[in-house]
ZADO-1210 file (C-alpha; in nm, 4 decimals, padded with zeros to 6 digits):
<atoms>
<atom x="-06.3388" y="-02.6623" z="-03.3455" code="UNK" pos="1"/>
<atom x="-06.3361" y="-02.2412" z="-03.2159" code="UNK" pos="2"/>
<atom x="-06.3550" y="-02.4355" z="-02.8569" code="UNK" pos="3"/>
<atom x="-06.0702" y="-02.6481" z="-02.9287" code="UNK" pos="4"/>
<atom x="-05.8603" y="-02.3352" z="-03.0849" code="UNK" pos="5"/>
<atom x="-05.9689" y="-02.1185" z="-02.7841" code="UNK" pos="6"/>
<atom x="-05.8766" y="-02.3922" z="-02.5337" code="UNK" pos="7"/>
<atom x="-05.5623" y="-02.4405" z="-02.6904" code="UNK" pos="8"/>
<atom x="-05.4747" y="-02.0719" z="-02.6831" code="UNK" pos="9"/>
<atom x="-05.4932" y="-02.0442" z="-02.3471" code="UNK" pos="10"/>
<atom x="-05.2966" y="-02.3318" z="-02.2657" code="UNK" pos="11"/>
<atom x="-04.9961" y="-02.1858" z="-02.4544" code="UNK" pos="12"/>
<atom x="-05.0724" y="-01.8630" z="-02.2299" code="UNK" pos="13"/>
<atom x="-05.0872" y="-02.0508" z="-01.8997" code="UNK" pos="14"/>
<atom x="-04.7432" y="-02.2045" z="-01.9961" code="UNK" pos="15"/>
<atom x="-04.5865" y="-01.8730" z="-02.0687" code="UNK" pos="16"/>
<atom x="-04.6891" y="-01.7136" z="-01.7745" code="UNK" pos="17"/>
<atom x="-04.5964" y="-02.0427" z="-01.5347" code="UNK" pos="18"/>
<atom x="-04.2767" y="-02.0674" z="-01.6989" code="UNK" pos="19"/>
<atom x="-03.9215" y="-01.9116" z="-01.5692" code="UNK" pos="20"/>
<atom x="-03.8357" y="-01.5669" z="-01.7197" code="UNK" pos="21"/>
<atom x="-03.5146" y="-01.5812" z="-01.8996" code="UNK" pos="22"/>
<atom x="-03.1861" y="-01.5005" z="-01.7224" code="UNK" pos="23"/>
<atom x="-02.9736" y="-01.2362" z="-01.9366" code="UNK" pos="24"/>
<atom x="-02.6418" y="-01.3509" z="-01.9946" code="UNK" pos="25"/>
<atom x="-02.3883" y="-01.0850" z="-01.8340" code="UNK" pos="26"/>
<atom x="-02.0797" y="-01.0281" z="-01.9553" code="UNK" pos="27"/>
<atom x="-01.7683" y="-00.9596" z="-01.7209" code="UNK" pos="28"/>
<atom x="-01.4750" y="-00.7665" z="-01.8054" code="UNK" pos="29"/>
<atom x="-01.1060" y="-00.6669" z="-01.6492" code="UNK" pos="30"/>
<atom x="-00.8057" y="-00.5730" z="-01.7818" code="UNK" pos="31"/>
<atom x="-00.6687" y="-00.8947" z="-01.8721" code="UNK" pos="32"/>
<atom x="-00.3440" y="-01.0230" z="-01.8584" code="UNK" pos="33"/>
<atom x="-00.0207" y="-00.8214" z="-01.7198" code="UNK" pos="34"/>
<atom x="00.2051" y="-00.7578" z="-02.0455" code="UNK" pos="35"/>
<atom x="00.6118" y="-00.7393" z="-01.9786" code="UNK" pos="36"/>
<atom x="00.6931" y="-00.4136" z="-01.9971" code="UNK" pos="37"/>
<atom x="01.0630" y="-00.2958" z="-02.1583" code="UNK" pos="38"/>
<atom x="01.2911" y="-00.1096" z="-01.9167" code="UNK" pos="39"/>
<atom x="01.4776" y="00.1671" z="-02.0786" code="UNK" pos="40"/>
<atom x="01.6811" y="00.5159" z="-01.9643" code="UNK" pos="41"/>
<atom x="01.3446" y="00.6813" z="-02.0126" code="UNK" pos="42"/>
<atom x="01.1695" y="00.4085" z="-01.7911" code="UNK" pos="43"/>
<atom x="01.4422" y="00.3255" z="-01.4843" code="UNK" pos="44"/>
<atom x="01.3857" y="00.1034" z="-01.2450" code="UNK" pos="45"/>
<atom x="01.2477" y="00.1672" z="-00.8722" code="UNK" pos="46"/>
<atom x="01.4317" y="00.1286" z="-00.5679" code="UNK" pos="47"/>
<atom x="01.3920" y="00.1722" z="-00.2059" code="UNK" pos="48"/>
<atom x="01.0712" y="00.0961" z="-00.0041" code="UNK" pos="49"/>
<atom x="00.7009" y="00.2079" z="-00.0750" code="UNK" pos="50"/>
<atom x="00.3964" y="00.1380" z="00.0349" code="UNK" pos="51"/>
<atom x="00.0897" y="00.1124" z="-00.2128" code="UNK" pos="52"/>
<atom x="-00.2342" y="00.2186" z="-00.0857" code="UNK" pos="53"/>
<atom x="-00.5901" y="00.1452" z="-00.2024" code="UNK" pos="54"/>
<atom x="-00.7157" y="00.3684" z="-00.4851" code="UNK" pos="55"/>
<atom x="-00.9837" y="00.5444" z="-00.4100" code="UNK" pos="56"/>
<atom x="-01.2981" y="00.6939" z="-00.6451" code="UNK" pos="57"/>
<atom x="-01.6118" y="00.8412" z="-00.5976" code="UNK" pos="58"/>
<atom x="-01.8825" y="00.6368" z="-00.4310" code="UNK" pos="59"/>
<atom x="-02.1038" y="00.6180" z="-00.7618" code="UNK" pos="60"/>
<atom x="-01.8147" y="00.4725" z="-00.9079" code="UNK" pos="61"/>
<atom x="-01.7551" y="00.2329" z="-00.6222" code="UNK" pos="62"/>
<atom x="-01.9563" y="-00.0855" z="-00.8039" code="UNK" pos="63"/>
<atom x="-01.8770" y="-00.3178" z="-01.0984" code="UNK" pos="64"/>
<atom x="-02.1147" y="-00.1146" z="-01.2971" code="UNK" pos="65"/>
<atom x="-01.9610" y="-00.0312" z="-01.6407" code="UNK" pos="66"/>
<atom x="-02.0776" y="00.3308" z="-01.7469" code="UNK" pos="67"/>
<atom x="-02.0896" y="00.5445" z="-02.0504" code="UNK" pos="68"/>
<atom x="-02.2022" y="00.9175" z="-02.1354" code="UNK" pos="69"/>
<atom x="-02.4170" y="01.0363" z="-02.4394" code="UNK" pos="70"/>
<atom x="-02.2274" y="01.3615" z="-02.4763" code="UNK" pos="71"/>
<atom x="-02.4802" y="01.4194" z="-02.7706" code="UNK" pos="72"/>
<atom x="-02.8020" y="01.3946" z="-02.5479" code="UNK" pos="73"/>
<atom x="-02.6750" y="01.4553" z="-02.1745" code="UNK" pos="74"/>
<atom x="-02.3056" y="01.4465" z="-02.0419" code="UNK" pos="75"/>
<atom x="-02.4226" y="01.4996" z="-01.7023" code="UNK" pos="76"/>
<atom x="-02.6337" y="01.1755" z="-01.6887" code="UNK" pos="77"/>
<atom x="-02.3862" y="00.8465" z="-01.6426" code="UNK" pos="78"/>
<atom x="-02.5948" y="00.5490" z="-01.7832" code="UNK" pos="79"/>
<atom x="-02.4937" y="00.1752" z="-01.6687" code="UNK" pos="80"/>
<atom x="-02.4626" y="-00.1062" z="-01.9513" code="UNK" pos="81"/>
<atom x="-02.7336" y="-00.3334" z="-01.8398" code="UNK" pos="82"/>
<atom x="-02.5758" y="-00.6451" z="-01.9826" code="UNK" pos="83"/>
<atom x="-02.2137" y="-00.5761" z="-01.8889" code="UNK" pos="84"/>
<atom x="-01.9778" y="-00.4993" z="-01.5996" code="UNK" pos="85"/>
<atom x="-01.6175" y="-00.5165" z="-01.4749" code="UNK" pos="86"/>
<atom x="-01.5336" y="-00.8088" z="-01.2364" code="UNK" pos="87"/>
<atom x="-01.4469" y="-00.5806" z="-00.9746" code="UNK" pos="88"/>
<atom x="-01.4572" y="-00.1618" z="-00.9232" code="UNK" pos="89"/>
<atom x="-01.2470" y="00.0416" z="-01.1365" code="UNK" pos="90"/>
<atom x="-01.0413" y="00.1552" z="-00.8408" code="UNK" pos="91"/>
<atom x="-00.9450" y="-00.2045" z="-00.7351" code="UNK" pos="92"/>
<atom x="-00.8668" y="-00.3366" z="-01.0999" code="UNK" pos="93"/>
<atom x="-00.5930" y="00.0048" z="-01.1458" code="UNK" pos="94"/>
<atom x="-00.4841" y="-00.0368" z="-00.7997" code="UNK" pos="95"/>
<atom x="-00.4574" y="-00.4137" z="-00.8631" code="UNK" pos="96"/>
<atom x="-00.2812" y="-00.3412" z="-01.2138" code="UNK" pos="97"/>
<atom x="-00.0538" y="-00.0893" z="-01.0742" code="UNK" pos="98"/>
<atom x="00.0708" y="-00.3218" z="-00.8279" code="UNK" pos="99"/>
<atom x="00.1856" y="-00.5936" z="-01.0456" code="UNK" pos="100"/>
<atom x="00.3348" y="-00.3377" z="-01.2869" code="UNK" pos="101"/>
<atom x="00.5446" y="-00.1606" z="-01.0042" code="UNK" pos="102"/>
<atom x="00.6456" y="-00.5045" z="-00.8667" code="UNK" pos="103"/>
<atom x="00.7624" y="-00.5870" z="-01.2673" code="UNK" pos="104"/>
<atom x="01.0103" y="-00.2185" z="-01.2256" code="UNK" pos="105"/>
<atom x="01.1167" y="-00.3079" z="-00.8958" code="UNK" pos="106"/>
<atom x="01.4777" y="-00.3375" z="-00.7816" code="UNK" pos="107"/>
<atom x="01.4993" y="-00.3675" z="-00.4394" code="UNK" pos="108"/>
<atom x="01.1878" y="-00.2284" z="-00.3721" code="UNK" pos="109"/>
<atom x="00.8924" y="-00.3493" z="-00.1122" code="UNK" pos="110"/>
<atom x="00.5323" y="-00.3476" z="-00.2112" code="UNK" pos="111"/>
<atom x="00.3276" y="-00.3610" z="00.0964" code="UNK" pos="112"/>
<atom x="-00.0343" y="-00.2705" z="00.1841" code="UNK" pos="113"/>
<atom x="-00.0293" y="-00.1556" z="00.5339" code="UNK" pos="114"/>
<atom x="00.1561" y="00.1054" z="00.6933" code="UNK" pos="115"/>
<atom x="00.4934" y="00.0087" z="00.9223" code="UNK" pos="116"/>
<atom x="00.7596" y="00.1635" z="01.0385" code="UNK" pos="117"/>
<atom x="01.0700" y="00.2356" z="00.8378" code="UNK" pos="118"/>
<atom x="00.8818" y="00.2963" z="00.5234" code="UNK" pos="119"/>
<atom x="01.0439" y="00.5878" z="00.2740" code="UNK" pos="120"/>
<atom x="00.7381" y="00.6362" z="00.0329" code="UNK" pos="121"/>
<atom x="00.3498" y="00.5889" z="00.0312" code="UNK" pos="122"/>
<atom x="00.1664" y="00.6323" z="-00.2819" code="UNK" pos="123"/>
<atom x="-00.1733" y="00.7007" z="-00.3011" code="UNK" pos="124"/>
<atom x="-00.4289" y="00.7408" z="-00.6197" code="UNK" pos="125"/>
<atom x="-00.7603" y="00.9620" z="-00.6119" code="UNK" pos="126"/>
<atom x="-01.0041" y="00.8530" z="-00.9394" code="UNK" pos="127"/>
<atom x="-01.1497" y="01.0839" z="-01.0707" code="UNK" pos="128"/>
<atom x="-01.2736" y="00.9840" z="-01.3871" code="UNK" pos="129"/>
<atom x="-01.3049" y="00.6739" z="-01.5502" code="UNK" pos="130"/>
<atom x="-01.5354" y="00.7276" z="-01.8262" code="UNK" pos="131"/>
<atom x="-01.6512" y="00.6308" z="-02.1805" code="UNK" pos="132"/>
<atom x="-01.8465" y="00.8713" z="-02.3959" code="UNK" pos="133"/>
<atom x="-02.0262" y="00.9008" z="-02.6590" code="UNK" pos="134"/>
<atom x="-01.9860" y="01.1866" z="-02.8712" code="UNK" pos="135"/>
<atom x="-02.2281" y="01.0484" z="-03.1490" code="UNK" pos="136"/>
<atom x="-02.3771" y="00.6942" z="-03.1507" code="UNK" pos="137"/>
<atom x="-02.1401" y="00.5204" z="-03.3085" code="UNK" pos="138"/>
<atom x="-01.8057" y="00.6725" z="-03.2111" code="UNK" pos="139"/>
<atom x="-01.6884" y="00.6656" z="-02.8672" code="UNK" pos="140"/>
<atom x="-01.3577" y="00.7837" z="-02.6722" code="UNK" pos="141"/>
<atom x="-01.2616" y="00.7073" z="-02.2967" code="UNK" pos="142"/>
<atom x="-01.1315" y="00.9333" z="-02.0128" code="UNK" pos="143"/>
<atom x="-00.9227" y="00.8255" z="-01.6866" code="UNK" pos="144"/>
<atom x="-00.8212" y="01.1713" z="-01.4439" code="UNK" pos="145"/>
<atom x="-00.6429" y="01.1262" z="-01.1275" code="UNK" pos="146"/>
<atom x="-00.4588" y="01.2747" z="-00.8696" code="UNK" pos="147"/>
<atom x="-00.1295" y="01.0394" z="-00.7049" code="UNK" pos="148"/>
<atom x="00.0412" y="01.1634" z="-00.4077" code="UNK" pos="149"/>
<atom x="00.3744" y="01.0563" z="-00.2944" code="UNK" pos="150"/>
<atom x="00.4750" y="01.1029" z="00.0685" code="UNK" pos="151"/>
<atom x="00.8163" y="01.0838" z="00.2102" code="UNK" pos="152"/>
<atom x="00.8879" y="00.9608" z="00.5777" code="UNK" pos="153"/>
<atom x="01.0245" y="01.3515" z="00.6987" code="UNK" pos="154"/>
<atom x="00.6348" y="01.4349" z="00.5782" code="UNK" pos="155"/>
<atom x="00.7092" y="01.6359" z="00.2533" code="UNK" pos="156"/>
<atom x="00.4656" y="01.5260" z="-00.0497" code="UNK" pos="157"/>
<atom x="00.4690" y="01.5994" z="-00.4060" code="UNK" pos="158"/>
<atom x="00.1344" y="01.5561" z="-00.5998" code="UNK" pos="159"/>
<atom x="00.0447" y="01.5325" z="-00.9814" code="UNK" pos="160"/>
<atom x="-00.2597" y="01.4807" z="-01.1428" code="UNK" pos="161"/>
<atom x="-00.2860" y="01.2450" z="-01.4622" code="UNK" pos="162"/>
<atom x="-00.4811" y="01.2815" z="-01.7223" code="UNK" pos="163"/>
<atom x="-00.5760" y="01.0041" z="-02.0593" code="UNK" pos="164"/>
<atom x="-00.7947" y="01.0022" z="-02.3304" code="UNK" pos="165"/>
<atom x="-00.8196" y="00.6916" z="-02.5895" code="UNK" pos="166"/>
<atom x="-01.0470" y="00.6448" z="-02.8842" code="UNK" pos="167"/>
<atom x="-01.2294" y="00.2956" z="-02.8507" code="UNK" pos="168"/>
<atom x="-01.2023" y="00.0536" z="-03.1227" code="UNK" pos="169"/>
<atom x="-01.5973" y="00.0194" z="-03.1099" code="UNK" pos="170"/>
<atom x="-01.8930" y="00.2221" z="-02.9936" code="UNK" pos="171"/>
<atom x="-01.9690" y="-00.0306" z="-02.7378" code="UNK" pos="172"/>
<atom x="-01.9068" y="-00.2052" z="-02.3818" code="UNK" pos="173"/>
<atom x="-01.6313" y="-00.4462" z="-02.5488" code="UNK" pos="174"/>
<atom x="-01.4685" y="-00.1527" z="-02.6708" code="UNK" pos="175"/>
<atom x="-01.4643" y="00.0717" z="-02.3757" code="UNK" pos="176"/>
<atom x="-01.3166" y="-00.2123" z="-02.1787" code="UNK" pos="177"/>
<atom x="-01.0338" y="-00.2092" z="-02.3940" code="UNK" pos="178"/>
<atom x="-00.9720" y="00.1597" z="-02.4371" code="UNK" pos="179"/>
<atom x="-01.0040" y="00.1948" z="-02.1018" code="UNK" pos="180"/>
<atom x="-00.7434" y="-00.0834" z="-02.0016" code="UNK" pos="181"/>
<atom x="-00.4703" y="00.0635" z="-02.3029" code="UNK" pos="182"/>
<atom x="-00.5472" y="00.4066" z="-02.1063" code="UNK" pos="183"/>
<atom x="-00.4923" y="00.2719" z="-01.7362" code="UNK" pos="184"/>
<atom x="-00.1684" y="00.0875" z="-01.8443" code="UNK" pos="185"/>
<atom x="-00.0372" y="00.4003" z="-01.9760" code="UNK" pos="186"/>
<atom x="-00.1058" y="00.6082" z="-01.6981" code="UNK" pos="187"/>
<atom x="00.0512" y="00.3413" z="-01.4917" code="UNK" pos="188"/>
<atom x="00.3560" y="00.3731" z="-01.6674" code="UNK" pos="189"/>
<atom x="00.3443" y="00.7429" z="-01.6577" code="UNK" pos="190"/>
<atom x="00.3520" y="00.6833" z="-01.2492" code="UNK" pos="191"/>
<atom x="00.6290" y="00.4335" z="-01.2167" code="UNK" pos="192"/>
<atom x="00.8293" y="00.6519" z="-01.4389" code="UNK" pos="193"/>
<atom x="00.7482" y="00.9815" z="-01.2323" code="UNK" pos="194"/>
<atom x="00.7673" y="00.7523" z="-00.9046" code="UNK" pos="195"/>
<atom x="01.1529" y="00.6359" z="-01.0019" code="UNK" pos="196"/>
<atom x="01.2034" y="00.9953" z="-01.0590" code="UNK" pos="197"/>
<atom x="01.1189" y="01.1498" z="-00.7868" code="UNK" pos="198"/>
<atom x="01.2947" y="00.9128" z="-00.5144" code="UNK" pos="199"/>
<atom x="01.5180" y="00.9810" z="-00.3136" code="UNK" pos="200"/>
<atom x="01.8862" y="00.9034" z="-00.4903" code="UNK" pos="201"/>
<atom x="01.7629" y="00.9772" z="-00.8358" code="UNK" pos="202"/>
<atom x="01.9536" y="01.2021" z="-01.0600" code="UNK" pos="203"/>
<atom x="01.8833" y="01.5033" z="-01.0416" code="UNK" pos="204"/>
<atom x="01.8222" y="01.6223" z="-01.3969" code="UNK" pos="205"/>
<atom x="01.5827" y="01.3607" z="-01.3579" code="UNK" pos="206"/>
<atom x="01.4407" y="01.4428" z="-01.0633" code="UNK" pos="207"/>
<atom x="01.3706" y="01.8079" z="-01.1614" code="UNK" pos="208"/>
<atom x="01.2006" y="01.7191" z="-01.4406" code="UNK" pos="209"/>
<atom x="00.9402" y="01.4457" z="-01.2780" code="UNK" pos="210"/>
<atom x="00.9281" y="01.5535" z="-00.8847" code="UNK" pos="211"/>
<atom x="00.7081" y="01.8484" z="-00.8446" code="UNK" pos="212"/>
<atom x="00.7938" y="02.1031" z="-00.5343" code="UNK" pos="213"/>
<atom x="00.7352" y="01.9082" z="-00.1994" code="UNK" pos="214"/>
<atom x="00.5121" y="02.0641" z="00.0364" code="UNK" pos="215"/>
<atom x="00.4916" y="01.9864" z="00.4100" code="UNK" pos="216"/>
<atom x="00.1561" y="01.7930" z="00.5567" code="UNK" pos="217"/>
<atom x="00.0117" y="01.9425" z="00.7513" code="UNK" pos="218"/>
</atoms>
């Protein structure tokens, strides 16, 4: 009887060893559908020509990985979620969303990817931060920081740094994705308002409030 049980146990162990490992199910996130924007006096339509370049980001962020930081342990060490990812890199997600929202706001505006003669403006964005930060195990927030440069055809440019912070509704990847989407949408609207105010022909009082001091590109 003992031999029979021993043989059965060995058979079970062999079956487990030969069976393929279980695949971990990966959850992919994006920014969801684009919501219709409301055009108001504080949210003017855009006009003229503009070239939207690709959004750039640091090399470690140039992937579909979803990262978080444990501020209560070591905020300088980004961690990656093992079972969650973006459908594309954060920079690509932001660029896609930006172009969709700018297309909604356009009025005689041309959105192109490649440079061509006759353009009036060129918009470039550097994404510096795109993080979910845990201040404690049950509470997290997201932080986005980016630098926007708007260049005109005469060689002048204006720059501005945009920052956003949003509390995550849940302390996990899903909550981080939702908060990062909301923060990105808010930043994109601010960028659109800023660009519209900095364009030629904008009302002087609006341009003065939104436009930085232009400097010649060397």
